[in-house]
N, C-alpha and C positions, 0 to 999 in steps of 0.2 A: 115133635117131628123135626129132624135136622135136614133142612133142604139145601142142596147145592145152589150155587149162584145162578145157574141157568134156570132155576125154578122160583127165584125170589118174587117174580112178578106174575106167576101163573095163577090160575083160578082155584088152587087147592086151599087157599086161605080167604077169609072173609074180607070183603072190600073195606069194612070199617076197622080192620086191624090197625092199631096205632103203630107206625113205623118209627117216628122220631118226634121229639119235642123241641121246638124252636122258641125260646123264651117261654111264653105260656101257651103257645099254640100247638095243638096236637095235629100231626100230619098223618093222614091215613094211607093205607095201601092204594086206595082208589086215586088219591091225589098224586101219589108217588108214581103210579103208572103213567099218568098224563104228563108229569114233569119230565120223565125219562123219554117218553115218546116225542114230546115237543122238541127237546134238544137233539134227539136222534134225527128228526126231520131237518134241523138246521145244519147239521154237519155231515150227514151221510153222503151228499153229493159233492162236498168240498174235496179238493185234491190232497189236502194235508193228511198225512198218514200217522204221524207221531204227535200226540197232543199232550202237552204239559198240563197237569192238573195242579193248580195252586189255589187252595181254598183254606179259609179259616173255619167256615161252617161245615160240619161233617155231613149234614144232610145234602147240601148242594154238591159237595165232593162226591157223595155216593151216586147222585143223579148223573153227574158227569162221567163217573167211572162206568156205570152201566151203559149209558148212551154210547160212549166210545167203543166199548166192547161189542155192543150189538151192531155197530157200524163196521165191525171187523177191522177197526183201527187200533193203534197201540197207545194205551195210557202210559205216560211217563211221569213218575212220582218222585220229585226231589224232596229232600228232607227239610226244605225251607221254601220261602217265597220272597227272597231278598233280590230286588230288581237288579242291582249291580252285579251280583253273582250269577243270576240267570242270564244276563247278557253275555257273560263269559262262557256259559254252558249252552248257548243257543244252537250249537251244532248238534245237540242231542234231541232237538224237537223242531217241528215246523208249524205248530199251532199251539194256542194256549186257551184253556178254559179256566175261568177264575171268578171269584166274588170280590176281588180287590181291584184297586186302581193301579194296574201295572202297565208300563209303557215299554213295549218291546217291538222290534221290527219284524213282526210276523202276524198272521191271522190271530186276532185276539177277541174272544167272545166272553162277555161278562154275564154271569147268571145270578140273579137275585130275586126274580119274580116267578110266582107259580103260574103254570099254564091253566087256561080255563077248562073246567071239567064239563062245560056245556057243549064243547066242540065234539064232533064225531070222532070216536076213538078208533084208530087204525092199529091193529095188532103189530107187534114187532116181528122182525124176521126170525128164522131159526137161529139158535145159539151155536156159535162155532165150537167144536170140540177141542180146538187148539188155542182157545182164548188165553192170552197171557198179558202181563204188564211188566213195566220196567221200574225197579226201585234202585236206590243208590246207597252205597256204604257211606259211612260218616266222613271219610276223607282224612282219617287220622295219620295216614302215611303218604299223603299227597292228594292227587286228584281223586275225587270220589269215584268208585268203581260201579259201573252199571251191572245190575243183577236181573236177569230175566226170570220172572216167577210165573209159572202156569197157574191159571185159576184152579185147576184140579188140585194142585198142591195146597192152595189156600183153603179149598173146601175140606181137604183131608185134615188140615190143621184145626179148623173149627170143629170138626167131628171129634177129634181127639179131646179137645177141651170140653165139649158137651158130654162126652162119655165119662171123663175123669171127675167132673164136678156137677154131674147131672142134678142132684137135689137142689142146688142153689139157684137153678134156673126154672124152678117150678112156677108156672104162671099164676097159680092160685095165690102166690105171695106178692103179686104185682112187682116183679123185678124191673129195675130201670138201670141201664148201663150209663154211668157217668164217668168222665175221664179228665185227668189233668195232663194227659200226653196227647201228642198230635197223631192224626191219622196218616200223616205223611211219612211215617216210619213203619216197618213191618209189624212191630209189636202193637202199635196203635191201630194199624189197618186190620189186623187179625182180631184183636179183642174189642175194638170200638165199632167196627163195621161188619166184618164177616160173621163173628160169633152171634150178635143179636139178630141180624137179618136171617141167618140160617135157622135160628130158633123161633123167630117170630116174636121177639120181645123188643120193646122200644129202647132207643138210645137218645141221650141228650145231645143236641147238635152243637152246643157251645162248649168251649173248654172251661174246665174248672181251674182257676188260678189262685184261689184262697180257700183255706180251711173253712172260713165263715160261710162260703157258698153251700157247703154240705148241710149246714144248719137250716138253710132256706128251702131244702127239698120238701115236697109234699109228704106229710106224715103217713099217707096211705101207701107210699111206695117202699120197696126194699132195695136200697141202692147197692149195685155191684160196681165198686170203684176201681177203675183202671188207672194206676198211678205209677210213681217212680220214687226211688230213694230220695231224690232232691226235694220232692214235695213232702214226703212223709216225715223227713227229719225236721220240717218246719211246722209240724202239727202243734197247735196251741193247746197244751194240756189244761189250761185254765178255763177253756170253753166247756160248756155243758156237754157231756158225752152223748153221742148218737150211736145208733145200731146199724151198721152196714151188713148186708147179707153176705158179701164176700169182698175181699180186697186182693187185687193182683198188683204186683210191682215188678218192674224190669228195668234194665239199663245199667245195672251194677248191683253188687251185693248190698243188702241192707244190714246195718249194724244190729246186734242183739238188743241194745238199748233202744234203738228206734223202733224195732219190731214190737217190743213190749209197750212202749209209749203209744204206738198206734193202736194196739189192742185196748189199752185203757181209754183212749179217746174215741175210738170208732167201733168198739165192741167185738172185734175178731182179730186174730193174728193174721197178718198179711201173708199171702202165698207168693213167694218169689219165683219168677220165671227166668230160666237161663237159656239163651239161644243167640242167634246172630242172623243178619240179613241173608247170608249165604246158606245157612243150615235150617232156618226156622226153629221150631221148638226142640230143645235138647233135654232139659231137666227142670225140676222144681223142688221147693222145700218150704216148710213152715217152721220157724225157729221157736219150738217149744222148749229148747234147751240151748245152752251155748255150744259152739262148735257143731251145729247141726249139719249133717251131711246132705248133699243134693241127691235126688233120686231121678234116674233116667225115665223119660216117658217110655211106655211099653214098646212103642214102635221104633225105638232108637237102639242101635248097636254100635260098637266101636272096636277098632283094632289098634294094638300098640305097635308103633314103628320101631325100627332099630335104634333110633336116637331118643327113645322114650317119649316121643310125641304121640298123639292119638289122631286117628282118622275116624270121623263119625259118618254113619250111614243111616238113612231112613227113607220112607216114601216121600218125605218132604224135600229131598235132595235129588235133583234130576241127574247129576253126574254119577255115572256108574262106579267111578273110583272113589266116591265119597268126597268129603271136605276135611282138610286139616284143621284141627281145633286151634284157635288163636290164643288159648289160655293153657297154663300149666296146671294139671290136676293130679291128685293123689287118689288112685283107683283102689277101691276096696276089693277084697278077695271074691265077694259075690258078683263082681263085674256090673252091678246094677246101681251102685252108689259111689260117691266120691267127695273129696274135699277140693275146693277151689283154692289153689295156691297163689296164683297171680297171672298177670299177662306176660306173654313172651315179648321179646323186644320188637319194636316197630322198626323194620329194616327197609331201607330204600337204597337204590344205586345212584350215585352221583359221581361223575367223572370216572366211571368204571370201578368205583370203590363202593363196598358195602358200608353204609352209614346207619348207625343206630340212633334214631330219634329219641328213644328212651334214654340212652346214655347222655345225649346232649342236654335233655331236660334235667336229668339228675345232676350233671356238672354245673348247670346254671344255678339250680336251687342251692347247691353247696357253697356258692359265693356269698360272702357276708352282706352284700347289698341287695340280694334277690330273695324275696319272700316266696314267690311262686313263679312258675314259668311253663310255657308250652311252645313247641316248635312245629312248624309246618313246612311243606315243600311248595315252592312257587315256581311255575313255569312261565317265563316271559321271554318273548322273542327267541323261542326254542332253547333258551338257557334255563337250566334247573338250579335253583338256589335254596338254601336254608334260610328261613325267616324265624325270628324269635319274638314272642310276646311275653313281657315280664311284668310282674308286680313287685314293687320295691319295698324294702324295709324302711323304717324311719331314717336310718343313716343314709340309705341309698337315695331316698327322696331329697335329702339335704345336698348330697353330692350332685345329683341330677339337676337341681335347681340352678347350680352355678356352672353348668357345662352345656355344650351343644349336644344334639342327638348324635352327630357324627363322632365327636370326641368320646362320648359315653360308650357308644358301640365299639369304638376302637379299643377302649380300655377293657371291655368285656372280652373281645376277641383275643386280646393279649393275655388276659387271665386264663382263658380256655385253652390256649396253645400248649399249656403244660400237660394237658391230657388228650387233646383231640387233634386229629390230622387236619390239614388245611381244608379238605373237602367238607369236613364236618362243621366248620366254623360258620356261625350265622352271618350272612351278609347284610341282612336288613333287620331292623329292630323297631318295635313299638312298645311304649310304656303305658300301662293302663292301671286302673284301680283294682280290678278283679277280673279273673278269667271268665268269660261268658259261658254259660251252659244252656242247653236247650231244655224243653219241658221234660225230657226223659232223664235229665240229670247228667248227660254226657257233654263234654266240651263241644261248643258250637263252632265247628270249623268253617261254616259258611260266614258267620259273623267275624271270625278271626281273619279269614281271607279278605273280607271286605275292608279291613284296616289297611291293606296294602294296595288297594285299587286307586 
C-alpha cells in the first residue's frame, strides 16, 4: 500500500513496523510517532514560521520534517549544512532544527534523543491540505533559487516510483533503502524518505560513503541503493560482488563503462533518473547497450518551442505553463524517448549584459596553466562579480609558486580579454587541488562560495 505523507503516522500500519535503522538500532513506527509528537510540542507555540532543517541523520531529518508540517510551519531545506553559508542565507529562515553543532543567530533546537514512549500520547492535529516545503537549486548560476514544493507533488512522485518498480519493493524480500546521497536534495528526499515511508519499508538513517559499507549490510536484507555517478564510478571491482535488489542513480549521466562495472560488482544494472528540482522526475534509463535512450515517465509530456528548446509538463510541476528544460535533447519520433545532448549555457546578467558562465569556464580550461575550472556569481555590497576557482596544471603550479595571487589573477584576466568582455572577466580567484563535489556528484557550490567568505 502506497500511503501519502498525511497517513504515515496513522493506525493503518502495525506499531512494530520498522521505519528506520540507526546504526544497529531498529526504530519502530511506535517510537517514530512519539518522536514527531515530542518535537511538535516543542515548536508549535514558537513564533518562528520558517524552520531550516540541517541534518546528517535521515531519521531525525524526517522527524523534524513531519513535526514542522504538522505545526503548519514551513520546512526550509538547503542542499548543505555549512555554517558560514547558512549565515549568508539567514534571511531565508527564522529558526533551525538540526542534529549538528551549528551556531547561528536564531532559534536553534538540536535533536538527537528519542522521546519516552512511557508518556501519554497526544494525537497530532489534522494535516493541512496545503502542506509544502522549500528546496533550493544548486546555485550553478549564482544565488541558489528557492523552489516551493507541495507535499502533494512529492506524494505523487513516490507513487510513480512505486508503480514503475513495484516488484523490487516486495516486503517478503526484506527490502532496505540505503543511500550515498543526501536527503537535503530533491532526489534524496524523494527516494530516501518519501518512497520508503509511503511503502512502509525501512531506510538506513546514515549515509553510505564507501563501497565497503555495502558489504557490511545484513545478509537477510535486499538493499535498494540510492546513489550517484560520483559514487558508482568509484566502485571497487576487486571486492567480492554483492546482490542489490535495485540501484538508482541521479545527478548526471552515468558512463556505459561505469554502468557495466556497477552490474558486475552489485548484481544489477543501475537505473538512471533524470530530473531537476524545478520539475521533479522526467525520465529514466538502464544502459543495457551503448547510446541507450532515455524514456519519459508516463505522466510527463513536453512541447517544442520555436527556438528548439523544450517545455516539460507533469502533475509534479505546479506552474501551469510548465518548466523550460535546462538541457539540450534529441527527441525521437515517438515523442516518448530522447538522447541527452548536453547542458544549455548557464547565463546570468551582469552590468546589464548577458554573461555565459559556461563560456568563461571553457575559456579558462583552454589556457595552458589551467587543468580544471568553475566559476560562480558573488553578490557583495550589492555588487555582482564573477569569481573563478581553478585547478592548475604542473606548469601552472610552478608559475603560481613564484607569483602573488593578485598578479596571477591579473595574468588570467589579461589572457581572457582576447575572448571575453570586461563584465565576464573573473574579479576574484581561488586556486585549489580539485573542484569539490557533493554526494550527488554535482559541483558543490556551497563549498565553493565558502572559499570567498
